C-alpha positions in Angstrom: -13.3 3.6 -2.6 -13.2 3.2 1.2 -12.8 -0.5 0.9 -9.9 -0.2 -1.6 -8.1 2.4 0.5 -8.5 0.5 3.7 -7.2 -2.6 2.0 -4.2 -0.6 0.7 -3.5 0.7 4.2 -3.6 -2.8 5.7 -1.3 -4.0 2.9 1.2 -1.3 3.9 2.0 -3.1 7.2 4.9 -5.6 6.8 4.1 -8.9 8.3 6.9 -10.0 10.7 6.7 -13.6 9.5 7.2 -12.6 5.9 10.0 -10.3 6.9 11.8 -13.2 8.7 11.3 -15.5 5.7 12.7 -12.9 3.3 15.7 -12.3 5.6 16.4 -16.1 5.8 16.0 -16.4 2.0 18.5 -13.7 1.3 20.8 -14.9 4.0 20.7 -18.4 2.6 21.4 -17.2 -0.9 24.4 -15.2 0.5 25.8 -18.1 2.5 25.2 -20.5 -0.4 27.0 -18.1 -2.7 30.0 -18.0 -0.4 30.1 -21.8 -0.2 29.7 -22.2 -3.9 32.6 -19.9 -4.6 34.9 -22.0 -2.4 34.1 -25.2 -4.2 33.7 -24.0 -7.8 34.8 -26.5 -10.4 35.7 -26.1 -14.1 34.8 -28.8 -16.7 36.3 -28.6 -20.1 34.1 -30.4 -22.6 36.6 -31.8 -25.2 34.6 -34.4 -27.0 31.5 -34.2 -29.3 30.0 -37.4 -28.0 26.9 -37.6 -25.9 28.2 -40.2 -23.5 27.1 -40.1 -19.8 29.4 -39.8 -16.8 31.4 -42.9 -16.2 29.8 -44.4 -13.0 33.2 -45.7 -11.7 34.8 -42.2 -11.9 34.0 -40.0 -8.9 36.7 -37.4 -8.9 36.4 -35.8 -12.3 34.2 -35.4 -15.4 34.7 -38.5 -17.5 32.7 -39.8 -20.4 31.7 -43.4 -20.1 33.8 -45.5 -22.5 36.3 -42.7 -22.9 37.3 -41.5 -19.4 40.1 -39.3 -20.7 37.5 -36.9 -22.2 34.6 -34.9 -20.7 31.3 -34.8 -22.6 28.6 -32.2 -22.1 26.2 -34.8 -20.6 28.9 -36.1 -18.3 29.8 -32.6 -17.1 26.1 -31.9 -16.2 25.7 -35.3 -14.5 29.0 -34.9 -12.5 28.3 -31.3 -11.6 24.9 -32.0 -10.3 26.5 -34.3 -7.6 29.3 -31.9 -6.6 29.0 -29.1 -4.2 29.4 -25.5 -5.3 28.9 -23.8 -8.7 30.5 -25.0 -11.9 31.9 -23.7 -15.2 31.6 -25.6 -18.4 33.9 -24.6 -21.3 34.3 -26.2 -24.7 37.7 -27.1 -26.1 38.1 -28.3 -29.7 34.4 -29.0 -30.1 32.2 -27.4 -32.7 28.9 -29.4 -32.4 27.3 -32.0 -30.2 24.3 -34.2 -31.2 22.1 -35.4 -28.4 21.5 -39.2 -28.8 21.1 -40.7 -25.4 17.7 -39.2 -24.4 17.2 -35.6 -23.3 20.1 -33.8 -21.7 20.2 -34.1 -17.9 18.4 -31.5 -15.9 20.7 -28.8 -14.5 20.3 -29.0 -10.7 23.3 -26.9 -9.7 24.6 -23.4 -10.7 26.5 -23.5 -14.0 28.2 -21.0 -16.2 28.3 -22.4 -19.7 30.7 -20.7 -22.1 29.4 -21.9 -25.4 32.1 -20.7 -27.8 29.6 -20.9 -30.6 29.2 -24.7 -30.2 26.1 -26.1 -31.8 23.8 -28.3 -29.6 21.7 -30.4 -32.0 18.8 -31.8 -29.9 18.1 -34.4 -32.6 14.5 -34.5 -31.5 15.3 -34.9 -27.8 15.0 -32.4 -25.0 17.8 -29.9 -24.4 18.5 -27.5 -21.5 16.3 -27.8 -18.5 17.3 -25.7 -15.4 15.4 -26.1 -12.2 15.3 -24.2 -8.9 15.5 -27.3 -6.7 18.5 -29.5 -6.1 20.4 -31.3 -3.3 20.5 -29.1 -0.2 23.4 -31.1 1.3 25.6 -30.0 -1.7 24.6 -26.4 -1.4 22.1 -26.8 -4.2 18.9 -26.1 -2.4 18.0 -23.6 -5.1 19.1 -25.9 -7.9 20.4 -24.1 -11.0 19.5 -20.7 -9.7 22.2 -18.2 -10.8 23.2 -20.2 -13.9 24.5 -18.5 -17.0 24.5 -19.8 -20.6 26.6 -17.9 -23.2 27.2 -18.2 -26.9 25.6 -21.6 -27.7 23.6 -22.6 -30.9 20.7 -24.6 -29.7 18.3 -26.2 -32.2 16.3 -29.3 -33.2 15.3 -29.9 -29.6 12.0 -31.6 -28.6 10.3 -28.9 -26.6 12.0 -25.7 -25.6 15.6 -24.7 -26.4 16.0 -23.6 -22.8 13.6 -24.2 -20.0 14.5 -22.3 -16.8 12.6 -22.6 -13.6 13.9 -20.2 -11.0 15.7 -16.9 -10.7 18.9 -15.0 -11.3 19.6 -16.6 -14.7 21.5 -15.0 -17.6 21.2 -16.1 -21.2 23.3 -14.1 -23.6 24.7 -14.4 -27.1 22.9 -17.6 -27.9 21.3 -18.6 -31.2 18.2 -20.5 -30.3 16.2 -22.0 -33.2 18.8 -21.1 -35.8 22.1 -22.6 -36.8 25.6 -21.3 -36.3 25.3 -18.7 -39.1 22.3 -17.1 -37.4 20.5 -17.2 -40.8 19.1 -20.7 -41.2 16.3 -22.2 -39.1 17.1 -25.1 -36.8 13.7 -25.2 -35.0 13.0 -26.3 -31.5 9.5 -27.7 -31.3 8.6 -25.6 -28.3 9.6 -22.1 -27.2 13.1 -20.7 -27.7 13.4 -19.8 -24.0 10.7 -20.6 -21.4 11.1 -18.9 -18.0 9.2 -19.7 -14.9 9.6 -20.1 -11.1 8.0 -22.4 -8.5 9.6 -20.9 -5.4 7.4 -18.2 -3.9 8.9 -14.8 -3.2 9.3 -14.3 0.5 7.3 -11.1 0.5 4.8 -9.7 -2.0 2.6 -7.9 0.5 1.1 -4.6 -0.3 3.5 -2.9 2.1 6.5 -4.5 0.4 5.3 -3.6 -3.1 4.5 0.0 -2.1 8.0 0.4 -0.6 9.6 -1.2 -3.7 7.6 1.0 -6.1 8.6 4.1 -4.3 12.2 3.4 -5.4 11.4 3.0 -9.1 13.3 5.4 -11.4 11.4 8.2 -13.2 9.5 7.1 -16.2 11.5 8.2 -19.3 9.7 10.1 -22.2 12.2 9.5 -25.0 14.9 7.0 -26.1 17.8 8.9 -24.4 16.8 7.8 -20.9 15.7 4.2 -21.5 19.1 2.6 -20.9 19.5 4.4 -17.6 15.9 3.4 -16.6 16.7 -0.2 -17.3 19.8 -0.2 -15.2 18.2 1.6 -12.3 15.1 -0.7 -12.4 17.3 -3.8 -12.3 19.1 -2.3 -9.2 15.8 -1.5 -7.6 14.4 -5.0 -8.2 17.6 -6.8 -7.0 15.8 -8.5 -4.2 13.6 -10.3 -6.8 16.7 -11.9 -8.3 16.4 -10.6 -11.9 16.8 -12.8 -15.0 18.7 -11.3 -18.0 18.1 -12.4 -21.6 20.2 -10.3 -23.9 22.0 -10.4 -27.2 20.4 -13.6 -28.5 18.9 -14.6 -31.8 15.7 -16.5 -30.9 13.9 -17.4 -34.1 12.4 -20.4 -36.0 11.0 -22.1 -32.9 7.7 -23.9 -32.9 6.2 -21.9 -30.0 7.0 -18.5 -28.6 10.4 -16.9 -28.9 10.5 -16.2 -25.2 7.8 -17.2 -22.7 7.8 -15.6 -19.2 5.2 -17.0 -16.8 4.4 -17.4 -13.1 3.6 -15.0 -10.3 6.7 -16.3 -8.7 8.8 -14.8 -11.5 9.5 -11.1 -11.8 12.2 -8.7 -13.0 13.1 -10.5 -16.3 15.1 -8.1 -18.5 15.0 -8.8 -22.2 17.2 -6.6 -24.3 19.2 -6.5 -27.6 17.7 -9.7 -29.0 16.6 -10.6 -32.5 13.3 -12.4 -32.0 11.7 -13.8 -35.2 14.5 -12.7 -37.5 17.9 -13.7 -38.6 21.1 -12.4 -37.1 21.0 -9.2 -39.1 17.4 -8.5 -38.1 16.4 -8.0 -41.7 15.1 -11.5 -42.7 12.1 -13.1 -41.0 12.6 -16.5 -39.5 9.3 -16.9 -37.7 8.7 -18.3 -34.3 5.4 -20.2 -34.5 3.8 -18.3 -31.7 4.5 -14.8 -30.2 7.8 -13.1 -30.2 7.6 -12.6 -26.4 4.8 -14.0 -24.3 4.1 -12.8 -20.7 1.5 -14.8 -18.8 0.6 -16.2 -15.4 0.6 -12.8 -13.6 4.4 -12.3 -14.0 5.3 -8.8 -13.1 8.0 -6.1 -13.0 9.6 -7.3 -16.3 11.2 -5.1 -18.9 11.2 -5.9 -22.6 13.8 -3.6 -24.2 15.7 -1.7 -25.2 17.2 -2.8 -28.5 15.1 -5.9 -29.3 14.0 -6.5 -32.9 10.7 -8.4 -32.5 9.5 -9.1 -36.0 8.5 -11.9 -38.3 6.7 -14.0 -35.7 3.5 -15.9 -36.5 1.6 -14.5 -33.5 1.9 -11.1 -31.9 5.2 -9.4 -31.5 4.7 -9.1 -27.8 1.8 -10.8 -26.1 1.2 -9.4 -22.6 -1.5 -11.7 -21.2 0.0 -11.4 -17.7 -3.4 -10.8 -16.0 -3.5 -9.2 -12.6 0.0 -8.0 -11.8 1.7 -6.8 -8.5 3.8 -4.2 -10.4 3.7 -3.0 -14.0 5.6 -4.7 -16.9 7.6 -2.3 -19.2 8.1 -2.4 -22.9 10.6 0.3 -24.1 12.9 1.0 -27.0 12.1 -1.9 -29.3 11.5 -2.3 -33.1 8.3 -4.4 -33.4 7.4 -5.4 -36.9 10.3 -3.6 -38.7 13.8 -4.7 -39.7 16.8 -3.8 -37.6 18.4 -1.4 -40.0 15.6 0.4 -41.8 15.8 -2.1 -44.7 12.8 -1.8 -47.0 11.8 -5.4 -46.4 8.5 -6.7 -44.9 9.2 -8.6 -41.6 6.1 -7.7 -39.7 4.5 -10.0 -37.1 1.5 -11.9 -38.4 -1.0 -10.4 -35.9 -0.6 -7.4 -33.7 2.6 -5.7 -32.7 1.7 -5.7 -29.0 -1.3 -7.4 -27.5 -2.2 -6.6 -23.9 -4.6 -8.3 -21.5 -3.4 -7.1 -18.1 -4.6 -5.2 -15.1 -3.2 -4.1 -11.7 -3.8 -6.5 -8.8 -6.3 -4.8 -6.5 -6.4 -7.5 -3.8 -6.0 -6.4 -0.2 -2.9 -8.5 0.2 -0.8 -7.6 -2.8 -2.2 -4.3 -4.0 -0.4 -2.8 -7.0 0.7 0.6 -5.8 1.2 2.0 -9.3 -2.4 1.4 -10.4 -0.6 0.4 -13.7 -0.5 -2.9 -15.4 1.8 -2.1 -18.4 3.8 0.8 -19.6 4.4 0.6 -23.4 7.0 3.2 -24.3 8.8 5.3 -24.8 10.7 4.8 -28.1 9.1 1.7 -29.5 8.8 1.7 -33.3 5.7 -0.5 -34.1 5.0 -0.8 -37.8 4.3 -3.3 -40.6 2.4 -5.8 -38.4 0.1 -7.7 -40.6 -3.2 -8.4 -38.7 -6.2 -8.2 -41.1 -7.6 -4.7 -41.2 -11.3 -5.3 -42.2 -11.0 -2.1 -44.3 -14.0 -3.1 -46.4 -16.1 -2.3 -43.3 -14.3 0.5 -41.6 -17.1 1.1 -39.1 -17.1 -2.6 -38.0 -14.7 -3.6 -35.2 -11.3 -5.2 -36.1 -9.0 -7.1 -33.8 -5.5 -6.3 -34.9 -3.4 -3.3 -34.4 0.1 -2.0 -33.7 -1.0 -2.0 -30.1 -4.2 -3.9 -29.0 -5.5 -3.3 -25.5 -8.3 -5.7 -24.7 -9.6 -8.5 -22.5 -9.8 -7.3 -18.9 -7.1 -4.7 -19.3 -6.9 -1.7 -17.1 -4.2 0.8 -16.2 -2.3 0.3 -19.5 -0.2 3.3 -20.6 1.0 3.8 -24.2 3.6 6.6 -24.0 5.8 8.3 -26.7 6.0 5.6 -29.4 5.9 5.7 -33.1 3.1 3.5 -34.4 2.8 3.0 -38.1 5.4 5.4 -39.4 8.6 4.0 -41.1 11.6 5.6 -42.7 12.7 4.0 -45.9 15.3 5.3 -46.7 16.3 6.7 -43.3 15.3 10.3 -43.0 12.4 10.2 -45.3 8.9 8.7 -44.9 8.2 8.2 -48.5 7.4 4.5 -48.2 5.5 4.7 -44.9 2.2 3.9 -46.6 3.5 0.4 -47.4 5.0 -0.2 -44.0 2.3 1.0 -41.6 0.4 -1.5 -39.6 -2.2 -3.3 -41.7 -4.9 -2.8 -39.1 -5.4 0.1 -36.8 -2.5 1.9 -35.0 -4.0 1.4 -31.5 -7.2 -0.4 -30.4 -8.6 0.0 -26.9 -11.6 -2.1 -25.8 -11.4 -1.8 -22.0 -11.7 0.9 -19.3 -9.1 3.2 -17.7 -6.2 3.3 -20.2 -4.0 6.2 -21.4 -2.5 7.0 -24.8 0.0 9.8 -24.5 2.6 11.5 -26.7 2.7 9.0 -29.6 3.0 9.5 -33.3 0.3 7.4 -34.9 0.4 7.7 -38.6 0.4 5.7 -41.9 -1.7 2.8 -40.5 -3.9 1.2 -43.1 -7.1 1.6 -41.0 -7.8 4.0 -38.1 -5.1 5.7 -36.1 -6.6 5.2 -32.6 -9.8 3.2 -32.1 -11.7 3.1 -28.8 -14.6 0.8 -28.9 -17.2 -1.1 -26.8 -20.2 0.0 -24.8 -18.4 -0.9 -21.6 -15.3 0.9 -22.6 -14.9 4.1 -20.5 -12.3 6.6 -19.3 -9.8 6.3 -22.0 -7.4 9.3 -22.0 -5.8 10.4 -25.3 -3.4 13.4 -25.0 -0.3 14.9 -26.7 -0.4 12.6 -29.8 0.3 13.3 -33.4 -2.3 11.4 -35.5 -1.7 11.4 -39.2 1.5 13.5 -39.2 5.0 13.4 -37.9 7.0 16.2 -36.1 10.1 14.9 -38.0 8.4 15.4 -41.4 6.2 18.5 -41.0 5.9 19.0 -44.7 4.7 15.5 -45.4 1.0 15.5 -46.3 0.7 11.8 -47.1 1.2 10.2 -43.7 -2.4 10.0 -42.7 -4.1 6.9 -41.4 -6.2 5.0 -44.0 -9.6 5.9 -42.6 -10.2 7.9 -39.4 -7.5 9.5 -37.2 -9.4 8.8 -33.9 -12.4 6.4 -34.1 -14.7 6.1 -31.1 -17.4 3.4 -31.4 -20.0 3.1 -28.6 -17.4 4.0 -26.0 -18.0 6.7 -23.5 -16.2 9.1 -21.2 -13.2 9.3 -23.6 -11.0 12.3 -23.0 -9.3 13.6 -26.1 -7.0 16.5 -25.2 -7.3 18.5 -22.0 -7.2 21.9 -20.4 -3.4 22.3 -20.6 -1.6 23.7 -23.6 0.4 20.6 -24.0 -2.6 18.2 -23.6 -3.7 18.8 -27.2 -3.7 16.1 -29.9 -2.9 17.1 -33.5 -5.1 15.1 -35.8 -4.3 15.9 -39.4 -4.2 14.4 -43.0 -6.2 11.3 -42.3 -8.0 9.8 -45.2 -11.6 10.1 -43.9 -12.5 11.8 -40.6 -10.2 13.4 -38.1 -12.3 12.2 -35.1 -15.4 10.1 -35.6 -18.0 9.1 -33.0 -20.1 6.1 -34.1 -22.9 4.0 -32.8 -24.1 6.0 -29.9 -26.6 4.3 -27.5 -28.6 6.9 -25.7 -27.6 7.2 -22.0 -25.8 3.8 -21.9 -23.0 4.3 -24.4 -21.4 6.6 -26.8 -21.6 9.8 -24.9 -19.5 12.0 -22.6 -16.7 12.0 -25.1 -14.7 15.2 -24.5 -12.6 16.9 -27.1 -10.6 19.9 -25.7 -8.0 22.2 -27.2 -7.0 19.8 -30.0 -5.9 20.8 -33.5 -8.1 18.7 -35.8 -7.9 19.9 -39.4 -6.9 19.0 -42.9 -8.5 15.5 -42.9 -10.8 13.9 -45.5 -7.8 13.6 -47.8 -9.2 10.8 -50.1 -12.6 9.8 -48.6 -15.8 11.7 -47.8 -15.4 13.0 -44.2 -15.1 15.9 -41.9 -12.7 16.8 -39.1 -15.1 16.0 -36.2 -18.0 13.7 -37.0 -20.9 12.9 -34.6 -22.7 10.5 -36.9 -26.1 12.2 -37.2 -25.0 12.8 -40.8 -22.3 10.2 -41.2 -19.0 11.5 -42.5 -20.5 14.9 -43.2 -21.2 18.1 -41.3 -24.1 18.2 -38.9 -25.3 21.8 -39.3 -27.6 23.5 -36.9 -30.5 21.1 -36.7 -32.1 22.2 -33.4 -32.7 18.7 -32.1 -31.4 16.6 -29.2 -31.9 12.9 -29.9 -29.9 10.9 -27.3 -29.6 7.8 -29.6 -26.7 9.5 -31.4 -23.1 9.7 -30.3 -22.4 12.5 -27.7 -26.2 12.8 -27.5 -26.0 14.6 -30.8 -24.7 17.8 -29.2 -25.6 20.6 -31.6 -23.0 22.8 -33.1 -22.8 26.6 -32.4 -23.2 29.1 -35.2 -20.9 32.1 -35.7 -22.7 35.1 -37.0 -21.8 36.1 -40.5 -23.5 39.5 -40.7 -25.9 38.3 -43.4 -28.6 36.6 -41.4 -32.2 37.5 -42.0 -33.7 35.7 -39.0 -32.7 34.3 -35.6 -30.5 35.7 -32.9 -27.7 36.7 -35.3 -29.9 39.3 -37.1 -28.1 42.6 -36.9 -24.8 41.1 -35.7 -21.6 41.9 -37.5 -19.2 39.2 -38.8 -16.0 38.6 -36.7 -13.9 41.7 -36.8 -10.7 43.2 -35.4 -11.1 46.1 -32.9 -7.7 47.2 -31.6 -6.0 44.5 -29.6 -8.9 41.9 -29.9 -11.1 40.1 -32.3 -14.8 40.0 -31.6 -16.9 37.0 -32.7 -20.7 36.9 -32.3 -22.3 33.6 -32.1 -25.4 31.6 -30.9 -26.5 28.0 -30.2 -29.7 26.0 -30.0 -29.3 23.1 -27.7 -30.9 22.1 -24.4 -31.0 23.5 -20.9 -30.6 24.7 -18.3 -27.1 23.5 -19.0 -23.5 24.7 -18.8 -21.3 25.0 -21.9 -17.6 25.7 -22.7 -17.1 27.2 -26.2 -13.7 26.8 -27.8 -12.5 29.1 -30.6 -9.9 28.4 -33.3 -8.5 30.2 -36.3 -7.6 28.5 -39.5 -6.3 29.5 -42.9 -8.9 28.1 -45.2 -12.6 28.3 -46.0 -13.2 24.8 -44.5 -11.4 23.0 -41.7 -10.7 20.0 -44.0 -8.7 22.4 -46.4 -6.7 24.1 -43.6 -3.0 23.6 -43.1 -2.9 25.6 -39.9 -5.0 25.9 -36.8 -4.5 28.0 -33.7 -6.4 27.8 -30.4 -7.7 31.2 -29.5 -9.5 30.7 -26.2 -12.7 29.6 -24.5 -15.9 31.1 -23.2 -18.2 29.7 -20.5 -21.9 30.2 -20.8 -25.2 28.8 -19.6 -28.4 28.0 -21.5 -31.9 28.5 -20.4 -34.8 26.1 -20.6 -35.2 26.8 -24.3 -31.6 25.7 -25.0 -30.6 29.2 -26.0 -27.8 31.2 -24.3 -29.1 32.8 -21.1 -28.7 36.5 -20.8 -25.8 37.4 -18.6 -22.4 39.0 -19.1 -21.4 38.6 -22.8 -24.8 37.1 -23.8 -28.0 38.9 -24.6 -31.0 38.0 -26.7 -29.8 34.4 -27.2 -26.6 35.8 -28.8 -23.1 36.0 -27.2 -19.9 37.9 -28.0 -16.5 36.3 -27.5 -13.5 38.6 -27.1 -10.5 36.8 -28.5 -6.8 37.5 -29.2 -6.2 39.3 -32.5 -6.7 37.2 -35.6 -5.0 38.3 -38.8 -7.2 39.6 -41.6 -8.0 36.9 -44.0 -7.9 34.1 -41.5 -11.1 32.4 -40.4 -12.7 31.5 -37.1 -14.4 28.2 -36.2 -15.7 26.9 -32.8 -17.0 23.9 -30.9 -19.4 23.5 -28.0 -19.0 21.2 -25.0 -21.7 20.5 -22.5 -20.0 20.7 -19.1 -23.2 20.4 -17.0 -22.3 18.8 -13.6 -23.7 15.3 -13.0 -23.6 12.9 -10.1 -23.3 9.2 -9.8 -27.0 9.0 -9.0 -29.5 10.4 -11.5 -31.9 12.9 -9.9 -34.0 15.9 -10.5 -36.0 16.9 -13.6 -35.0 17.8 -17.1 -32.6 16.1 -19.5 -29.7 15.8 -16.9 -31.9 13.8 -14.5 -31.5 10.8 -16.8 -27.7 10.8 -16.7 -25.1 9.7 -14.2 -21.3 9.7 -14.1 -19.3 7.0 -15.9 -16.5 5.1 -14.4 -13.3 6.9 -13.7 -9.8 5.6 -14.2 -9.1 2.1 -13.0 -12.8 1.4 -12.6 -13.5 3.7 -9.7 -17.0 5.3 -9.8 -16.8 9.1 -9.8 -19.0 10.9 -7.3 -19.4 13.8 -9.7 -18.4 14.6 -13.3 -19.4 16.8 -16.2 -21.5 15.7 -19.1 -18.6 16.4 -21.5 -20.4 16.0 -24.8 -18.4 17.9 -27.5 -20.0 19.0 -30.8 -18.7 19.0 -34.3 -17.2 22.2 -35.7 -19.4 25.2 -36.3 -19.6 27.1 -39.6 -16.3 28.8 -40.7 -16.4 32.6 -40.9 -13.7 34.9 -42.2 -12.3 38.0 -40.6 -12.6 40.9 -43.0 -9.8 41.0 -45.5 -8.2 38.9 -48.2 -7.5 35.2 -47.7 -4.0 34.2 -46.5 -1.9 31.8 -48.5 -1.7 28.2 -47.4 1.5 27.1 -45.7 3.8 24.5 -47.2 3.0 21.5 -45.0 1.3 21.5 -41.7 1.6 24.0 -38.8 1.2 22.4 -35.4 
């Protein structure tokens, strides 16, 4: 901790040399821009030939052998050797076939107005823009600042467009498809490949911290995404943003768009069809990923308005590694068609694949502690990665969102993952259009899943797995249901709502009223813990204030399963074997008024007394230890049959050395009384127990807790103190005196 903080403080000091370099860089760009404006030239391409510039003509664009006309090749060759920026228009030309080798590299700034002209690469290389040129002509930064509009670019050897540098705009192009936008005309490489070789003048910790302090507020729904994009582009203006918008980028042999290099940031990709035709309803696959971020590129924004579907790899592959600032993915349709057409255009693997983490070096410390922000307002469904459903308790590798590798600091916020609307306004076909694997898979430490609807996926809703996977936070999600379709009871995920395998220190829910997850209508278990490993894995998984009910729709299961009795209730068993998940935390028992032995003898069943409901209960666990008991009311004889659950409150108690409640306050004779808000006659009460005994990062002392130490905190920081945080399954369900209430129509959450 001290080393990290001191490195961060050192990084906050701007280095004067870097400041001077940045000033010179910006000043040079400004002066160059002024000079280029003064000497701008316009070339009207008016012939479909691929002839080079006539070597004897030095005052105008002139095609060799036909000097009264200007070819595209001649315009590029001539412009590269003229000062200033240039504009290329097309007059009376519909297509150009490249025959004289690859097109010349663009080494000066151009604006190319394509007018829907088709560039047929004919097996040769096409557009190659570089950030180096002839300084004496004002082209020290090469083609930096170039713009390409409304071309059809296909049949190229390699990428449709390769752009090395900054401040580019590519808009309205069809890349990998023909002029109709509906027929593949593949380039053998990527549709657009973006990189940069010129190093940014300043990426020090201080510069990054100052830049991040100006970032706009993170949106939580679709209404604020456009404003966020605009404000972020303004904030990152010093990084010379690249804009890729309104293109069809499909049918290419490689990725649709590749963005790579630590020297390239602030690429804004919006409103494109990537992997589909012009309508966004027919798949025309790119051979790789739809969008691929790699090479520690940072500060990019994918969205809003992209349809990224039909690709043979992942929809978005964020393998950016250690990043200076987070990358953003917001407001996209990933795996679904553009217009809610009931057609399958899912990506072949995962919707979004992430292997990224914040840079924690002393020189370029990521001030956000965040590598990627996925959301809000992505719709991620119908991605086709195999689900391994024949073995639901064996790990799978494909999901709507897959967070893996060395990822850390990834946030998945306010998306819809698995749910579809065909026709619009109804979810009746969602089961056929959910992701074929899991909704979300997390296999690394320190990531957050917040505010998503994760429903109708073929396997688990949210999976957290791996013995080294710690400190995953899961809050505010709807898992198995949708707020838009509260009466729909068939939207559950195919197996478990939340599936935690060998992972530890997972926080599901939290102390705030809005932290709760609602986990309902999943086919097997609501929450399942699996494959615990004693004191090394599979424990300290906290469930707090969630609404988990109405699961086990088609398979044997329970609402919370701790694996001692797989997919079945673990009733009071009086043991504490650490080799089970959550150290097999025993369940509490609510007194029913009929017990003939044990602490509940003589205790009444839960009852209303004036303004409160009294519930008597006991537990056999371990101790001395501290516990938090949570109480809920439901409207059925079993939690799996309920259609409503209400959090009533919590009670803190301690156990003695026998593992029974210690006598103090509301507890006496190993039995406690909870005073709860009034519960209607006919409803029922259920409870959980969570071990909240304090631990430290160094095991010490005697007794069970002496074996245990804290797990990692967020972003891999060891906590100096923590709680054990092992939550139990549900207790027995006991009714308040009176007749049963009727079930609600649909779910109440």
